[in-house]
Each structure stands twice: as C-alpha cells, then as structure tokens.
C-alpha positions, 0 to 999 in steps of 0.5 A, a space after each residue: 612639239 608640233 613636229 613630233 605630234 603630227 609625225 606620230 599621228 601620221 605614223 599611227 594612221 599609216 600603220 593601219 594602211 601598212 596592214 592593208 598593204 601586207 594583206 593585199 600584196 603579200 597574202 592576196 597577191 593583188 597588183 601593186 600598180 592597180 592598188 597604188 593608183 586606186 589608193 591615191 586617186 580616191 583620197 585625192 577625190 576626197 581631199 579635192 572635195 574639201 578644197 572649196 571649203 577653204 577661204 578664198 584668200 588662203 588658196 594657192 589655186 592651180 599654180 600649186 599643181 604646176 610646181 615642179 618641186 612639189 611634183 618631184 616630191 610627190 614622185 619620190 613619196 610614191 617611190 617610197 610607197 612602191 619600195 614598201 609595197 615590194 617589201 610587203 610582197 616578200 616579207 612580213 611586217 616585222 621584217 619590212 621594219 628591219 629592212 627600212 632602218 638604214 635610211 634613218 642613219 643616212 637621211 641626216 647625212 644626206 640633209 647635211 650634204 644638201 646644205 641643211 644644218 643638223 644638230 648633233 642631238 637631232 642625229 643622235 635622235 635618229 640613231 636612237 630611233 633606228 637602234 630601237 627599231 633594230 631591237 625588233 630584229 630576229 631570225 636566222 641567216 636565211 631571213 637576213 639574206 632575204 632582207 637585202 634587196 628590200 632594204 636597198 630599195 627602201 633605203 634609196 627611196 627614203 633618202 631621195 624622198 627626204 632630199 626632195 622634201 627638203 627642196 620643196 618645204 624650204 620657205 613653204 607656208 605651214 598654215 592648215 589651209 596651205 597644207 591641205 592644198 599641198 596634200 591634195 596636189 601631192 595625191 594628184 601627182 602620186 595618182 598621175 605617176 601611178 597612172 602613167 606606170 599602170 598604162 606603161 607596164 600594166 596588163 591592158 587586157 585585164 586592167 579594166 577588170 582589175 579596177 572594176 573588181 575594187 568597186 564591184 567586190 564588197 570586201 575590196 570596196 570596203 577596204 578601199 574606202 577605209 584605206 582612203 580615209 586613213 590615207 587622207 588623215 595620214 597625208 595631211 598629218 605627214 605634210 604638216 609634220 614636214 612643213 613644221 620645219 624640224 624635218 631631221 626629227 620628223 623623218 625617223 618617226 615617219 619612217 618607223 611606220 612599219 614598227 607601229 604596224 606590228 600592233 595592227 598586224 597582230 589584230 587583223 592578220 595574225 602576224 603576232 609581234 614578239 615582245 622585243 617588237 612591242 618594247 621597240 614601239 614603246 621605246 620609240 614613242 618614249 623617245 619622241 615624247 622626250 624629244 618633244 619635251 626638251 
C-alpha cells in the first residue's frame, strides 16, 4: 500500500513540474542544461537546510555522498530528466506520454535479468498501466514517426534508471530520516552532473547571463521557486516509494507522470487533453488503488 501511495504522491508533484518543462523547453525554448542545473541545485539547498533537524543517531553523514551506487543512481535519474526534457522540447505533453510507454514493459524484464524475482501479477500490472497509457494515443503517421527518437532516449533512460535503482536500494533502510538524507544526496549528485555538463557543453560566454536571468527576472524566479518546492516533495516521495521495496509496482506508476501532467497542461498552457487521455488517467489511478488493496 505505501509503495502505491508514495508513487502516486511523487507522480502528482512531478506532473506539475512536467508542465514547467513543456513551458520552459518547448514553448520558451530555454536552455535544458541551465534549467536542469538550477532545478536541481535549489531543491538541494532546501533539502540540505532540513538535514540539521534530523536526530543525530539517524544521520548517515557525509559517507552517503561518497556512495558510488547512489552517485550512479543519481546520474541515471538525471539521464531520465534529460531524456524527458528532449521530449518536451519537441513534443506536446500527450505525445511525450506515448513515447515513454515502452519502458513499462521492459523494466520488469530488465529487473528479472538482474536477478530480482518478478511475480506474474506485477508484470501484468506493468502491462496494464502501459496499456492504459496507450489509450491516450492518437494522431497521424507523421506524428507517430516523430515519436521514435524521444521514445528511444526515454526508454533507454528509464530502463537504466530502474537497474541502478535496484542496485542502490537493495538493503537500503526505509526510514523517513534515511530517505530524506538519500533525497538530499541524490539532488547533490544530480546538480553535480548538470554542472559538469554545463561547463563542458554550455555557452560559457552567456552562461552567467542565463543563470542570472533566473534570479533577476520575476517570472523566472517565481517559476524556479515553485518548481523547487514541487521537486523537494516529489524527490522525497520518489525515494520513499523505491525504498519501500516493491519497485516492480512502483516504476510503472512513477513513469506515468506525463499522463497525469495532461490535467495540469490543460489548466496552465492550454494543451487540452482528449477524452481518451482523461480516461487513461482514471484507469491508471484505479489500477493503482486496486493493486494497493490486493
């Protein structure tokens, strides 16, 4: 039950961020590298400010930041963020949802190959969630052809993320304090990965100006702060969902974030969902609740 609840919480919060992604990358054509760095670093600072409030006996301390498996998982999570950013630059929220569905089918197979036992009901659940999401599919052959490259990047990224997550979370404590520290370290490594890429591939002459725009421009600053609050909540819920143990069930729900984003897209950027897309959201929530109850 807790896996499903944490996963749904993370998805709802991340879906709000997906609308910011579509607005920033697709409609305003802002820099993916600059915004990813800012969108990781500010939440890291917020989470780091909460760490001193944890009981001393519950803290893992700096050793967690040197955990190679956590660093690898963080890089894989950031890889998923980049893959979705690429999707949002080229496609609507609804089309990105379709492009991300193949991963739901492949993740349980990848986890089985890594040695994890996957019950047939868990795989059936992943197939059902993927099938519900594909109910949202539509459009002509041209738009379908445009899906292939984003679908490839997103699928590869989410499969690698699931394997890295399995490597890290096996035997990992699932307490609130531990998960908060993991979330903080996760955002640190994601920020570090973005910073390295930014220094390597960013336009250095305009890098300072682009970062300062996020602070000076009122609309950009408000967007950054709101997104940071959403990110703090969704990252903590994301970690708690995976730490709860039933990751085969968690991943299909967590990867349905773009479908849930359709509701927010309709409210804020006028990308109205079709009836089939609304039905798909209702079907996935119903499946998740049913899975939690069984």
